[in-house]
N, C-alpha and C positions, 0 to 999 in steps of 0.2 A: 563619451557616449555611454549610456547606461546599458548594462548587460542583463538587466532584469526583464524576464519574459512575463512572469506572473508573480505578484506579491500580494496574496489574498489573506487578510487577517480575520475574515468572517465576522466583521462588526455588524453586518446586517444593513438593511433588511434583505438584500440579495447578494449573491456572490458574483464574481466576474462573469459577464455575459458570454464569454467564450467557452465556459465549462458546460459540458453536457453529460447527462446520465446514460450509462448503459445499464438497463434494468433498474429503473428508479426504485428506491426503497419505499415501503408502504408509509413510512413516516420519517421526516427529517426536519430539523429546525436550525435556524441560524441566528446569531447574535451574541453579544458579550464575549467576543473574541473566541468563538467556537462554532464549528459545524457539528451538530449532534445527529448521528445516523442510527436508526433502529432497524436492523436487517430483518427481512422476512425469514421464516423457517425454511429449512431445506434448500438453502442457497449456497453456491460454492463455485470456485474456479478449479478445475482439475481435468486432466485428460489421460484416461486409460491405464496408466502404469499401476501395477499391483492391485488396485481396487477394481479394475475392469469396468469403470463407468466413465462417462463424459459429463461434465457440468460446466456450464457457461452462463449461469444466471445469478452470479453475485452482483453486488451493487458497486459500480465504478463511475466516478466523477472525474472526467478528464477532458483534454483538448489536444488537437494536433500540435506537435512540436518537431521542428526540423533541426538538423545540425547536432552539435555537441552541447551538453548542458548538465546541470545538476538539478535534481528533484529532491526536495526535503519536506518533512513535516514533523510535528510533535503530536502524538495521539495518546489519549487516556482511554482505558477500556474497562468495562464493567461486565465481565462475562458471566454466563449462566450455564451453558452447555459445552461439552467437549468440542474442541476445534473452533469455537467462536474466535474471530480474527478481524483485524483492521490494520491497514498500513498503506504502502505505496504499490503502484502497479504501472508497468510500461507494457503496452499492448499493440500488436499489429493485427491479430486475428484470433479467433477461438483456438487456433492451433499453434500460435507463436506469441508468447508473452512471458513476463516476469512479475512475480509479486513477492513482497517481503513484509513480515509481520510477526507478532507473537500469537501462537495458537494455544488456546486454553486447555489445560488438563485438570480435571477435578481432583485427581490424586497425584501428589508429587509435583515435580517441577513442570512448568509450562515449557513451550518450545519456541524459541526465537529462531526463525529460519527464513529460507528463500526457496521458492518454487520457480524453476525454469522450465518452460514448455517449448519444445522444438518438434516440428514435423508431427504434431499430434500426440506427443508423449511427454508427460510431466516427470521431473525429478524433484526431490525435496531434501535439502540439506538443513540440519537443525543443530542447535545447542541448547543446553538448559537455560532457563530464565526463571528468576525467583518468583514463586507463586504469590508472594505478598507485594510485588511491585505491580502498579497499574498504570504506568506511563512509560513512554519510550519515544526517543527521537530517531528517525530513520532518514537515510539519504542514499540516493543512487546517482552515480556519475556515469554519464554516457559519453564515450569517446569512440567514434566510428560505430562499429557493431559490438564493441566491448563494453561491459557494464561492471562497475565496482559498487557493491552494496556495503553500506556502513551503518553503524549505530553508535549511540552514546551509552556508555556503561551506566548501569543503575547507580544512582547517587551523584551523577555529574550533570544533572539537568538544570541546575541553577544558572542564572546569567544568560548570555546570548548564545543561542544554538548556532548561529552563523559563525561565531568565533571559537567554537568548541573544538576539542581534539577528538576526532572520530576514530572508531575502531573498525577495521575491515572484517567482514564476515563472509564475503563471497566474491569471486571473480567469475564472470559468465560471458558467453558470447551468444548473440541472437543472429540468425540468418533470416532476414525478413523476406516475405514474398515480394516479388517485383511489383512496383507500382502501388503498394499498400502503405498509407501513411501511418506513422507511429503516433499513438495517443498516450499521454502521461498524466497521472493524477493519483487520486485517493481511492481506496476500495474498502469494503467491509462485507462480511457474509457470516451466516450461521448455518453450517451444514446439518446440525442436529435439530435445533428447535428455536423458537422465538424467545425474546426477552433480553437479548444482548443490546448494550448501548455503547457506542464509540464516539468520542469527542475529539475532533481535529482542531488544533489551535491555530494552524496556518498551513498554507500551501505556497511554497517558494520554488520557482523555477528560474534558474539563471544560466545564460549562455556562457560557454567556455571559450 
């Protein structure tokens, strides 16, 4: 019996009909094995911590998923402004979610990281990511309420992502609100300004 829940390669003209947008972007295209997303300006996912603001208007394409699973993608990014970002997201509500991506810094190294939001407050763990790299594979493994966030090191993206050796970057726990379904999928946003483009090569969700 297959354990594949979603295996979307974005060949076009439409993606899997189960996928739905939270805050659809002003422009997106699909085809030639990629979903291209052009985020609107001043969009973000963040809650309260340090910056004292709440944002829940980033662009998220996901679907409800139950049980234990892995969620993975490969994304190419063409940033313009600070904090331009695109990657994976698991979301219960505006106050309970996880996102992982590279956030662009115009000067110096970019930031490969994960934001975990619990009870309306976000935390952000980061590590340096080479500024000259513009692609990344990401994976999140959900086991119960525990989440393992992984990535592929720059320079190891050739061949099959499914068979690759992943590097752990974060362990986290989400305590979901009762009766609220979990949605999993892809996200992109541009907290500073427009012009960013992200290209997702696939979305793969497999039951564990």
